C-alpha positions as CSV (number, residue, x, y, z in Angstrom):
1,X,3.1,-13.5,2.1
2,X,6.0,-12.4,-0.1
3,X,8.0,-9.1,0.1
4,X,10.3,-7.2,-2.3
5,X,12.0,-3.9,-1.3
6,X,14.2,-1.7,-3.5
7,X,16.1,1.6,-3.3
8,X,15.7,3.4,-6.6
9,X,16.3,6.8,-8.2
10,X,14.1,8.8,-10.5
11,X,10.9,10.8,-10.7
12,X,8.4,9.8,-8.0
13,X,5.3,10.3,-10.2
14,X,6.9,8.6,-13.2
15,X,7.7,5.5,-11.2
16,X,4.3,5.4,-9.6
17,X,2.5,5.7,-13.0
18,X,4.9,3.2,-14.6
19,X,4.2,0.6,-11.9
20,X,0.4,1.3,-11.9
21,X,0.2,0.8,-15.7
22,X,2.5,-2.2,-15.7
23,X,0.5,-4.0,-13.0
24,X,-2.9,-3.3,-14.6
25,X,-1.7,-4.2,-18.1
26,X,0.2,-7.3,-16.9
27,X,-2.9,-9.3,-16.1
28,X,-6.5,-9.3,-17.5
29,X,-7.8,-9.8,-14.0
30,X,-5.7,-7.2,-12.2
31,X,-7.7,-4.3,-10.5
32,X,-6.7,-1.2,-8.6
33,X,-8.5,-1.5,-5.2
34,X,-7.5,1.6,-3.2
35,X,-4.8,4.2,-2.7
36,X,-3.5,6.7,-0.2
37,X,-1.1,9.6,-0.6
38,X,0.8,11.7,1.9
39,X,3.2,14.6,1.5
40,X,5.5,16.1,4.1
41,X,8.0,18.9,4.0
42,X,10.7,16.9,2.2
43,X,9.1,13.6,1.2
44,X,6.1,11.9,-0.4
45,X,4.5,8.6,0.3
46,X,2.0,6.7,-1.9
47,X,0.3,3.4,-1.1
48,X,-1.5,1.4,-3.8
49,X,-3.4,-1.9,-3.3
50,X,-4.1,-4.2,-6.3
51,X,-5.8,-7.6,-6.7
52,X,-5.8,-10.2,-9.3
53,X,-7.0,-13.7,-9.9
54,X,-4.4,-16.4,-9.6
55,X,-5.1,-19.2,-12.0
56,X,-2.4,-21.3,-10.4
57,X,-4.1,-21.0,-7.0
58,X,-7.7,-20.6,-8.0
59,X,-8.1,-17.6,-5.8
60,X,-7.5,-13.8,-5.6
61,X,-4.2,-12.4,-4.5
62,X,-3.5,-8.8,-3.3
63,X,-0.5,-6.6,-3.8
64,X,0.4,-3.6,-1.6
65,X,2.9,-1.1,-3.0
66,X,4.3,1.6,-0.8
67,X,6.5,4.2,-2.5
68,X,8.4,6.8,-0.5
69,X,10.4,9.6,-2.2
70,X,12.7,12.3,-1.1
71,X,13.8,14.2,-4.2
72,X,15.0,11.7,-6.7
73,X,15.8,9.1,-4.0
74,X,13.0,6.5,-3.9
75,X,12.2,3.4,-1.8
76,X,9.6,0.8,-2.8
77,X,8.1,-1.9,-0.7
78,X,5.9,-4.5,-2.4
79,X,4.1,-7.0,-0.3
80,X,1.7,-9.7,-1.6
81,X,-0.9,-11.7,0.4
82,X,-3.7,-14.0,0.0
83,X,-3.8,-17.0,-2.2
84,X,-3.5,-19.7,0.4
85,X,-6.1,-22.4,0.5
86,X,-5.5,-23.8,4.0
87,X,-7.2,-22.7,7.2
88,X,-4.4,-22.8,9.7
89,X,-1.2,-22.5,7.6
90,X,-0.2,-21.3,4.2
91,X,0.0,-23.7,1.3
92,X,0.0,-22.9,-2.5
93,X,1.5,-19.4,-2.4
94,X,2.4,-19.6,-6.1
95,X,0.0,-16.7,-7.0
96,X,1.7,-14.4,-4.5
97,X,5.1,-15.1,-5.9
98,X,4.0,-14.6,-9.5
99,X,2.4,-11.3,-8.6
100,X,5.6,-10.1,-6.9
101,X,7.7,-11.4,-9.8
102,X,5.7,-9.1,-12.1
103,X,6.7,-6.1,-10.0
104,X,10.3,-7.3,-9.9
105,X,10.4,-7.5,-13.7
106,X,9.0,-4.0,-13.9
107,X,11.6,-2.6,-11.5
108,X,14.4,-4.4,-13.4
109,X,13.3,-2.5,-16.5
110,X,12.9,0.9,-14.8
111,X,15.2,3.5,-16.4
112,X,14.8,6.1,-13.6
């Protein structure tokens, strides 16, 4: 399991769409699995779950994105899981890291 968290600024919907498109267009095997949205009086929260095939690991890896926004203040948590080939401990987590690296590159290019 690998995790990336960032505080950002910008439009909530624009960032969510940007990440969604970037993830799906970043890998031929990437798929959007499920989502959940919640809105309170002064905040929004969106959860997105993606999967893709990891050639390096020979298995599927999942990515969970949680985006929380209050006005133009945004917080993103990205967590990957899966990809291990061992029964009792994790080995070969290259696919998780690569999936998370893709999100990090997208965030580094975000113009807010």
